[in-house]
N, C-alpha and C positions, 0 to 999 in steps of 0.2 A: 787775628783770624788765621786759622790754619786749615787748609783744605786737606781732604782725605787723599789717600793713595789712589782710590778709585777715580777721583777727579783728575789727578795728575796723569794717570795712565789713559784716561778717556781723551784728554786734550792731546796727548802725545799720539794716540792712535788716529785721531782726526787729522793731525798734522801729517802723519805718515801717508794717509789716504789723499790729502791735499797735494802732497809732493808727488803722488803717483796717480793722477786723476784719469788717465786714459785706459786703465784696465783694473780689474778687481785685484785687491791686495790679498795675499794668502795669510790666513790667521797665524800659521806657524812662523812665517817670516816676520810678521809684525811682533809677535811674542818674543821671538829670538832677538830682534833688534833692541828691545827694551829689557831683556833679561827677565821676563816674567813667564809664568806658566800659561799654556794655552787655556787651561781650565779657568784661570783667573781672568784672562782676556774674554772668554766666552761670557762670563758673568757681567763684565763691563759692557760688552756688546749688547746684551739683552736690554740693559738700561738705555743705551744709546738708540737701539732700534725702536724701543717703546716710545722714546721721545722724538722720533723721526729725525735723529741726528746721524744715523747710519743705516745703510741697507745691506742686506745679504743677498748674494747671488749663488744659487745652488748649482751643483754639477761639477764636472771635472775642471772646467775653466772658471769656476766660481770663486767667490771670496767676499770681501767687504769693500764697500765704496761709500762715498758721501752721497746722500740722497738728493742734494742740490749743490750748486756751486759754493765753494768754500767762502766766498765773500758774502754769502747770505746766511752763514752760521756764525753767531756771535759766541764769544767765550762765556758771556753771561748766561746764555741758553744752556751751555754745557754744564756750568757750575750749578745752576738751578736744578738741572736734571739729575746730577750725580751726587749732590750733597743732600743728605737726609734732613738736616736741620741746621739753622744758623743760630745756635745758642752761644752768644758771646759772653753771657753771664747767666747765673742761675735764674734771674728774673725773666729771661727770655723763654725759659722752659715752662710751658703752661701747666705742667704737672707739679711744679714747685712754686707755691705761692706762700712760702713761710716768712718772707720779709715784710715787715709792717709798712714799708715805703713803696711796695711794688707798684701801686697805682699812682703815686705822686713823686716818683724818683727822677731827679735830674740826670743821674748817671744812666738810667735806662733810656731816657730820651736821647742823650748824646750818643750812646751806643747804637740806637736805632738809626739815627742820622748817619753815623759812620758806616753802618752796613749798607744803607741805601746809596751812599757815595761810592763805596767799594763796588757794588753791583753795577752802578751807572758807568764806571770806568770799564768794567768787563763787557758791558753791553756795547761800548764804543769800539771794541776790538774784535776783529773777525779771525776765523781760522786761517783765511787767506793771508792776513797780515802776519800771523805767526809763522806761516810757511812761505813767507815772501822770498827767501833765499832758497828756492826749490833745489837748485843744483847742489848746493852744499848739504842740504838735508838728505838728498838722495845719496850723496857720497858717504856721509857720516852713518847713515842707516843701511848702507850697502844695498840699496835698491838698484837693480840693473839700470845702467845708463845707456842711452842711445848715443853712438859715436859714428857719425857718417853713415847711418843706415844699418850698422852692425851693432848688435847688442853685446855689451861687455859688462862684466861684474865689476863693481867699484871695489877698490882695495883700501 
């Protein structure tokens, strides 16, 4: 199983927002933190907003935020929203029915069980768990840190 870059960046963006829950995150800052273009991030955000995994706030002080607490968003939800298909083998693709074993194949059955187990593990993990070490994430992503009431930039 290999996840797409879209899923990778979607999870990272949600982790960024989980590490910065008190104010909207700026799209430009999120994109810069992960070395991606803002255009690419906007495409990912559209998918996340449509799946109710991200909300946008308009205006000068706007940005992006989680629509609900990070402990209520599972990694499984994100993966299902951002992956177009879970084709582990040709026989998972409904448009490809050229194998004579397609309806009676043990391999197909095993792969289906493996996919369900994979998604079950992701359903047991939340964005909050991935962003558990919020201080380190804020530092590594250079999100402004609060230091005794004064805002300082992380180095």
